[in-house]
C-alpha positions as CSV (number, residue, x, y, z in Angstrom):
1,M,32.2,-3.4,-12.1
2,K,33.1,-6.4,-9.7
3,R,34.7,-6.1,-6.3
4,V,36.2,-8.3,-4.3
5,L,34.6,-8.9,-1.1
6,A,36.6,-8.3,2.3
7,Q,36.7,-11.4,4.8
8,N,35.1,-9.2,7.7
9,V,31.4,-9.4,8.1
10,V,28.9,-8.2,10.9
11,R,25.8,-10.3,11.7
12,L,23.3,-8.2,13.3
13,M,20.2,-9.8,15.0
14,L,17.1,-8.1,14.9
15,G,14.2,-9.9,16.8
16,G,15.6,-13.1,17.0
17,V,16.0,-13.0,12.8
18,T,19.2,-11.7,11.3
19,A,18.4,-8.7,10.0
20,G,21.8,-8.5,7.6
21,L,24.6,-9.9,7.0
22,L,26.9,-6.7,6.3
23,T,29.1,-7.1,3.4
24,V,32.3,-5.2,3.0
25,A,34.3,-4.0,-0.3
26,E,36.5,-1.8,-1.4
27,I,34.8,1.8,-2.5
28,P,34.2,2.0,-6.2
29,D,36.2,3.6,-8.8
30,P,35.6,7.2,-8.8
31,V,34.0,7.1,-12.1
32,A,30.8,6.6,-10.0
33,P,29.6,8.7,-7.4
34,L,28.6,7.5,-4.1
35,S,25.1,8.3,-4.0
36,F,22.9,5.9,-2.5
37,V,19.1,6.0,-3.2
38,S,17.2,5.7,-0.5
39,E,14.4,2.6,-0.3
40,A,11.9,5.5,-0.7
41,G,13.0,6.9,-3.5
42,A,13.4,3.8,-5.6
43,A,10.8,1.5,-4.9
44,T,8.2,1.5,-6.9
45,D,4.8,-0.3,-7.0
46,V,4.7,-2.4,-10.2
47,S,1.8,-5.2,-11.4
48,I,3.3,-8.3,-10.5
49,S,1.6,-11.3,-9.1
50,I,3.1,-13.6,-6.7
51,S,2.4,-16.4,-8.3
52,T,4.7,-15.3,-10.6
53,F,7.7,-15.8,-8.5
54,Y,6.2,-19.6,-7.3
55,D,6.2,-20.4,-10.7
56,E,9.6,-18.9,-11.8
57,L,11.6,-20.1,-8.6
58,S,10.4,-23.5,-8.0
59,A,13.7,-24.8,-10.0
60,H,15.9,-22.7,-7.8
61,G,14.6,-23.4,-4.4
62,D,12.0,-24.4,-2.1
63,W,8.9,-22.9,-0.9
64,V,8.4,-23.2,3.3
65,S,5.5,-22.4,5.0
66,Y,7.8,-20.1,8.1
67,R,6.3,-17.5,10.7
68,G,3.0,-17.9,9.0
69,A,4.5,-16.7,5.2
70,T,5.6,-19.0,2.5
71,V,9.0,-18.0,1.7
72,F,11.8,-19.2,-0.9
73,V,14.9,-21.0,0.0
74,P,17.5,-21.5,-2.6
75,V,18.8,-24.8,-3.0
76,D,22.5,-25.7,-5.1
77,V,24.3,-22.6,-3.4
78,P,27.4,-22.8,-1.3
79,D,27.3,-23.9,2.4
80,D,28.6,-20.1,3.0
81,W,26.2,-18.3,0.8
82,R,24.6,-15.1,1.4
83,P,22.3,-12.9,-0.2
84,Y,24.0,-10.0,-2.4
85,T,27.6,-11.7,-3.0
86,I,27.6,-13.3,-6.6
87,G,27.0,-10.3,-8.7
88,H,28.1,-6.9,-8.9
89,W,26.7,-3.2,-8.9
90,V,26.4,-1.4,-11.7
91,Y,25.7,2.7,-11.5
92,T,22.8,3.8,-13.4
93,E,21.5,7.5,-13.7
94,Q,17.9,6.5,-12.9
95,Y,18.4,4.6,-9.8
96,G,21.7,4.9,-8.3
97,W,23.7,1.8,-7.4
98,L,21.9,-1.3,-9.1
99,W,22.3,-4.9,-7.6
100,V,23.0,-7.4,-11.0
101,S,22.8,-10.7,-9.7
102,D,24.6,-13.8,-11.5
103,E,22.3,-15.9,-9.6
104,P,19.1,-17.8,-12.0
105,F,16.8,-16.6,-9.1
106,G,18.5,-13.0,-8.8
107,W,15.9,-11.4,-10.8
108,A,13.0,-11.5,-8.5
109,T,14.8,-12.2,-5.4
110,Y,17.0,-8.6,-5.3
111,H,14.4,-6.6,-6.7
112,Y,11.3,-7.8,-5.2
113,G,10.7,-8.6,-1.3
114,R,13.4,-8.8,1.3
115,W,15.9,-11.7,2.9
116,G,15.9,-12.9,6.2
117,Y,17.9,-15.6,8.1
118,A,16.5,-18.0,10.7
119,D,18.8,-20.8,12.3
120,D,16.5,-23.6,11.2
121,I,15.6,-23.0,7.5
122,G,19.0,-20.6,6.5
123,W,18.5,-17.4,4.4
124,Y,15.0,-17.5,3.1
125,W,13.3,-14.7,0.8
126,V,9.8,-13.0,1.6
127,P,8.4,-11.8,-2.1
128,G,7.0,-8.7,-2.7
129,T,5.5,-6.9,-5.2
130,R,7.5,-3.5,-5.1
131,W,10.5,-3.3,-6.8
132,A,13.8,-1.3,-6.0
133,P,17.6,-1.6,-7.5
134,A,18.6,-3.4,-4.4
135,W,16.6,-4.1,-0.9
136,V,19.7,-3.2,1.0
137,S,21.1,-0.9,3.9
138,W,24.0,1.2,3.0
139,R,27.4,2.1,5.3
140,R,30.4,4.0,4.3
141,E,33.4,4.0,6.0
142,R,36.7,5.8,5.1
143,E,37.8,3.0,2.7
144,H,35.1,0.7,2.2
145,V,31.5,0.7,1.7
146,I,29.2,-1.8,3.4
147,W,25.9,-3.1,2.5
148,A,23.4,-5.5,4.1
149,P,20.0,-7.0,3.1
150,L,17.0,-5.1,4.8
151,P,14.9,-7.7,6.5
152,P,11.4,-8.6,6.1
153,R,8.9,-6.6,7.7
154,R,8.8,-7.4,11.2
155,D,6.3,-6.5,14.2
156,P,7.8,-3.6,15.8
157,D,7.2,-4.9,19.6
158,L,9.6,-8.0,19.1
159,I,13.0,-6.1,18.6
160,S,16.1,-7.3,20.4
161,I,19.3,-6.6,18.8
162,E,22.8,-8.4,19.4
163,V,25.7,-7.5,17.0
164,T,28.8,-10.1,16.6
165,I,31.5,-9.1,15.2
166,D,34.2,-11.8,13.9
167,T,36.7,-11.4,11.0
168,T,36.1,-15.4,9.8
169,P,32.5,-16.3,10.9
170,D,32.5,-19.9,11.2
171,F,28.6,-20.2,10.8
172,Y,28.6,-18.9,7.2
């Protein structure tokens, strides 16, 4: 079921890299319960080679070296693009809420690995070998459900937090 996104966003900074851009949507229709599967409960180890991602995603973005890792930066996306916005959520009995992307790279980037943001390269994806229905953090308000991409794993000693709340961000 597709939902129209509200204009409200919250940007969180964690260790100098955007931890997530919270996306706000209306509560889904009551046909599906609001039970969100935890990361630990949904993520599973799979036999997939990281090279699979390089080969398959190269047509849809650039692989760049960033902070000692090779990361994927999508191309041919709108200037205000951000992860988990072009697609929709589907409720499944097995996994709970599952993100179904309408992007050609979504089969990999929303189910293996995590998204980060850096001012110099924008949104980037760090590949992983664990599958999950979505790598997001969930919040629920009275009338809205909010989700944000989980950031790539970082050094826990390098944590700083900045919260900016704005109804119309000028940089996305």
